[in-house]
C-alpha positions, -999 to +999 in steps of 0.1 A: -389+060+634-424+046+639-443+026+613-474+035+594-459+069+583-472+086+551-446+106+532-462+126+504-441+140+476-457+162+450-447+187+423-442+191+386-428+165+362-391+167+360-386+178+396-370+145+406-398+129+427-394+094+412-356+093+419-360+108+454-387+083+463-365+054+452-334+066+471-355+075+502-369+040+502-335+025+500-323+045+530-353+037+551-350+000+543-315+000+556-331+005+590-352-027+584-384-008+579-411-019+556-415+007+528-438+009+498-437+035+470-472+044+458-482+066+428-512+085+417-519+115+395-552+114+376-574+095+351-575+063+370-599+033+369-633+044+355-620+077+340-591+058+325-613+035+306-636+063+295-606+084+284-593+055+263-626+051+246-629+088+239-594+089+224-607+066+196-631+093+184-617+120+162-641+147+174-628+142+210-592+148+201-576+177+218-549+188+243-569+191+276-556+157+286-520+155+273-517+118+279-547+107+259-548+137+236-585+143+242-607+173+250-623+171+284-660+162+280-686+186+291-700+193+316-665+196+331-678+196+366-691+161+359-656+150+347-641+165+378-663+143+399-656+113+378-618+118+382-622+121+419-644+090+423-621+071+400-591+079+423-608+066+455-599+029+449-563+040+442-562+060+475-576+030+494-554+002+479-521+021+473-521+043+504-546+034+531-542-004+530-504-005+531-505+020+560-529-003+579-505-032+572-476-013+589-458+000+559-441+034+556-458+047+524-439+071+501-463+088+477-441+094+447-471+114+433-499+121+457-531+139+465-519+174+456-508+161+422-543+148+417-558+182+425-535+200+401-542+174+374-580+178+376-578+216+377-555+216+347-574+191+324-607+208+332-592+243+330-610+253+362-589+271+389-620+271+411-616+233+415-590+240+442-619+252+465-643+224+456-655+197+480-634+169+463-603+191+465-609+200+502-614+163+510-580+155+493-563+183+511-577+171+544-563+136+540-530+150+526-526+171+558-524+138+578-491+129+561-457+145+558-459+167+527-429+176+506-431+200+476-404+188+452-398+214+425-371+233+405-368+264+384-390+265+353-361+265+328-345+235+345-378+216+345-382+223+308-346+211+301-351+179+321-384+172+302-365+177+269-392+201+256-420+175+258-441+199+280-456+232+270-440+261+289-474+278+296-488+245+308-458+241+332-461+277+345-498+272+352-489+240+371-464+258+392-490+284+403-513+256+415-484+237+432-472+268+450-507+275+464-513+239+475-479+237+491-489+265+514-523+250+521-508+217+534-478+233+550-454+214+528-416+215+531-401+227+499-373+206+483-358+226+454-337+203+433-326+230+408-289+231+416-284+203+440-270+168+439-295+140+445-277+131+477-283+166+491-320+165+484-323+130+500-305+143+530-329+172+532-358+147+531-343+125+558-335+154+581-371+166+579-386+132+584-365+126+615-371+161+630-390+163+662-419+182+645-426+151+624-417+124+649 
């Protein structure tokens, strides 16, 4: 397997991305390859600081952003742009630079997760067709994309009820659409052992269509 390969995992929380990324890294490192796991989702750098500040004000409290418990500020298009711009340093430092240095980069959460995050927190399905989203999809298409998912009931059980069912189902609609747009290979972890899912990943990565 050559170096500077970008492996992008994306999908809903509870699907197993974190564990799969870690196990995949271990397997690749056995071949003496340099591997780095990178992570992104949303609300980074500038938007992270602003979201933290907004969370201190009672009139900004809400459920649009479930991590900071805030309402998304208006105009929402402006917040979408801020989220996108705030993610650019993360893309550069966690993905592009390691690739340039010869690492195989495994995106535990990646560009498609960022698109879903922004669409969800701004409650704007049309964001999928926006310029920032199309830019992210374009750079995602340069990597190996894997849509890691599971049945909704299993995802709910794994998350121990800490995610709203309607929120999860809305996420899945976005993820299913994006997986088709980037031509992702689907890894369904619903009723599989971790070893089976990792083997699926390895087989796909080593297939002639990728190498």
